[in-house]
C-alpha positions, 0 to 999 in steps of 0.5 A, a space after each residue: 500500500 502506498 502512503 501519502 503525506 502532506 507537507 505543512 508550510 512553515 514560516 512565510 508562504 511562498 505566496 509568489 515566485 516559486 508559487 507559480 509552479 504550484 498554482 492549481 484548482 482552475 488549471 490555467 497555464 501559468 504565464 509570466 507577463 513582462 511590463 513595459 516601463 521605458 517611459 517611466 524610467 525616463 521620468 524615474 528621477 522626477 519625484 513628483 511624477 513618481 508620487 503623483 502617478 504611482 503613489 508611495 513606494 517602499 524603497 527597501 523593496 525596489 530590488 526584489 529577490 526571486 523568492 519574494 512572497 506576499 508574507 514579506 509585505 506587512 498589511 497596512 490600512 493605507 496602500 503601501 506599494 512594494 515592487 514584486 514578481 521580478 520587479 514587474 509589478 507593484 504589490 500591497 496588502 490592505 488591512 480592511 474590516 471584515 465587517 464593514 457595517 460594524 468595523 472592529 480593530 480586533 485583528 481577528 475581525 480584519 481582512 488583509 487584501 492582496 492588491 497588485 498593479 501593472 503600471 502605465 508606460 505611456 505617461 504623457 497622457 496618463 489616465 489613471 488606473 483601470 480595476 479589473 476582476 477576472 470572474 468566478 466567484 473565486 478567481 484570483 485577481 493577482 494571478 489573472 493580472 500577472 497572467 494577462 494584465 499586459 494584454 488587457 492594458 494593450 487593449 485599454 491603452 498603456 496610459 492606464 495602470 491596471 489594478 486587481 486584487 484577490 477578493 476576500 477569502 481568495 489566494 493571497 487575501 487572508 483569511 482564505 476560504 478553505 473547506 478542508 484544511 488540506 489539499 490532499 483531503 480536497 483532492 480525495 473528496 473530488 475522487 468520490 464524484 458521483 457523476 452528472 445528476 441524471 447519469 443513471 437512476 438514483 444518482 441524483 440522490 447521491 449527488 444531493 447527499 454529497 452536496 449536503 455533506 460538502 456544505 456541512 464540512 465547509 461550514 464546520 472546517 472554516 478556520 475563521 467562521 466569521 468570514 462566511 458572514 462577510 463574504 457576499 458581493 456587497 463586502 467585495 464591492 465595499 473593499 473595491 471602494 476602499 482600494 479605489 480611495 486608497 489609490 488616490 482616486 475618487 471615481 472607478 474605471 472597471 472591467 469585469 468578466 463573468 462574475 466580475 459583472 456581478 461585482 461591477 453591477 453591485 458597485 454601480 448600484 451601491 455607488 453610482 456616483 463613483 462610476 467613471 467607466 465600467 465595462 461589463 463583459 459576459 453578463 450574469 443577470 443581476 436579479 437571477 443571481 441575487 434573487 433567483 427571480 427567474 432562470 435565464 442563464 441557460 437561455 442561449 446554451 443550446 444555441 451555442 450547441 447548434 453552432 457546433 453542428 452548423 460550423 462543423 457542417 460548413 467546415 466539411 470533413 477535412 476540418 471537422 472530424 465529426 462531419 455528417 451530411 447536415 447539421 441535423 445529422 451531426 446532432 443525431 450522430 452525437 445523440 447516438 454516441 451519448 446513448 451508446 456510451 451511457 451503456 458502454 463506457 469507453 476504456 482507455 488502457 494503461 500505456 506509456 503515453 497514456 494513463 498508468 492504470 485503465 480509465 473509463 470515459 463515461 456518459 458523465 465525462 462526455 456530458 461535461 466535455 460538451 458543457 466545457 466545449 461550449 465556453 470556448 468554441 474557437 479553441 475547443 470545437 475542432 478538438 471536441 470533434 476529434 474526441 467525438 469521432 475517436 469515442 465513436 470508434 471506441 478510442 478514448 485516448 484523444 479524450 484522455 490527452 485533451 483532459 491531461 493537457 488541461 490538468 496542471 495540478 501536482 501529484 496528490 502525494 506531493 501537495 503542500 498544505 498552506 494554512 488559510 491564514 498564510 497568503 498563497 498564489 492560486 489561479 482560483 479558489 474552488 471553495 470560495 465559489 459556493 461561499 460567495 454564490 450562496 451568500 449572495 443568493 436566497 437560502 436554498 431549502 430544497 428537498 431532494 424532490 424539489 431539486 429533482 424538479 429544478 433539474 428537469 426545468 434546466 434540462 427543458 431549457 437546455 438539453 445540451 448542458 442543463 443537467 451539468 449546470 445543476 451544479 450551481 444550485 447544488 452548491 448551496 444545498 445544506 448551507 446554513 450560514 447566512 451573510 450579515 450584509 447581502 445586497 438585494 437591490 435595487 439593481 439600477 442607478 444613474 452612474 456618473 458615466 454610462 456603462 458599456 455592456 458587452 455580450 456575445 450573440 449566444 453565450 452558454 451561461 450568460 445570455 444576451 437577454 441578461 445583458 439587456 436586462 441589466 442595462 435597463 436599470 442604468 440610464 444611457 448604458 449600451 449593449 455592444 453585441 459580438 457576433 460570436 459564441 461562447 462565454 464572454 467576448 474573450 471566447 472569440 477575438 474581435 478587433 472591432 470589440 477591442 476598438 470600442 472598448 479602447 475608445 470607451 476607456 480613452 475618451 468615454 465614447 459609447 457605440 451606437 445602440 444596436 452596434 454589432 461587432 464581427 469576430 476575427 475568426 470563427 469555429 473550425 478556422 485554422 488560426 495562426 496569426 503571427 503578426 498584426 497590430 497590437 490590439 488585434 494580437 492582444 485580442 487573439 492572445 486573450 482568446 487563447 488563454 483559459 480563463 477558468 470559466 468552465 467547470 474542470 474536466 477530470 478523469 
């Protein structure tokens, strides 16, 4: 029998530097982004410019060692920037109240927020900072900024700083939401997955009980139970306001994706006079998220699935391995594959270039792959078609290789345990997702029969992925801790400058109707439609969309109502751009990145 042991971190966490190789949970390929500081260096000797444009810098940290980590920074109630990550960024730890309604000086009732900045490099027309949130909930702003901040800056303009932060409970912000206290326990729990709720008769009962057990474990094991009382988006929005003021700004420029549209929308509704620019991309319906007033999030899911059939047919057999004589024939072919694999899972035998023990590709695996493919059609559809054809032929190796390429977690026996009161760099925090989602929502008091009825509603809305997406509701089953501060509306406001909403023509989890619903509450706001498929405009590069976003941040210009942008590429296109203008290349590079929106693929 093989034994595993957990390596317990001692002393300061490697919350930067070497932690890049240990980023886990959302499986995004780690990329180090080098900032451009040539003009800043010209002005470096000018103390007034340095202070005015960048704020106070702690001199003792201007030369950062390779083993720099977040624990080197002492939390402060003012932003005290220090150079970090190979001298490419500025980092700070901001000490804020855990409870904004009744602030306390008790250290146990405080939160240390990790904040990071990529400085502007074109200072002749400096326009201040843009704050951005990468989504989630649970996404790390610190990781996202180091991974793609320079690309966002290229689109918005290099005369802006880009600032992000790890929301409370996530990554280098402490205390951190942690259901298990051990990554090994978390991974072992995940291995007990029962599959998609309707995989076989009775699975829904196991899934319901498992969700209840996880909720109970999270609430029981949280090292700081007070955090769960103060983890809702209302607290995150107030944190954002504090960071804004501490950075010397009175009004917010913001760019949010996916859940970041909920954070941006809550901020705009709570502090409308503080909004100078706000781009909301991949819009989650405010009222659906906070009130469960309706079910909108899957309204376009099957449209994205239909796009796979249509684009595969148009691409032809030379580009789409799952081609058939019509889109309807391709759909029928997939339905037959699903029916067959439910009864006869495909076996992937152990091999030198494969798994070290046999693996099964089940109906649940295939359904989750379908759901994941809908997030990123440009990147995934061609690979997806190849996997489907192989499974049809009884070959599970392409599926295994695709999932393996998305997995970057270390072996389960080599996982280092970092206590939740020690900062760490992480791509995202899976435990924070339900904590924030459920804190924002009404309590879920479903019986298993109620939940089964809800699943049927989702399947009626989306046959492609309704059952897989039951996980959003399931995440709150068994939760009993309720937030002290929860924003419930109104979801409207007369912002200082109108909001720019960006939405795909069909988004598998944040449909166009949600962007239109959200826009109605904010006078003067405009919905820019991108004629592409998948989650957020990041799913398809569009020089047109990038141009409108840049104009909005640079001078406040909004597109005319009814404007639609075409993408630069379509599913099944062979895309290998090697040169182009900076904006189009940045847009393409952002499309290639895995933002961690889709549920994780596993074997």
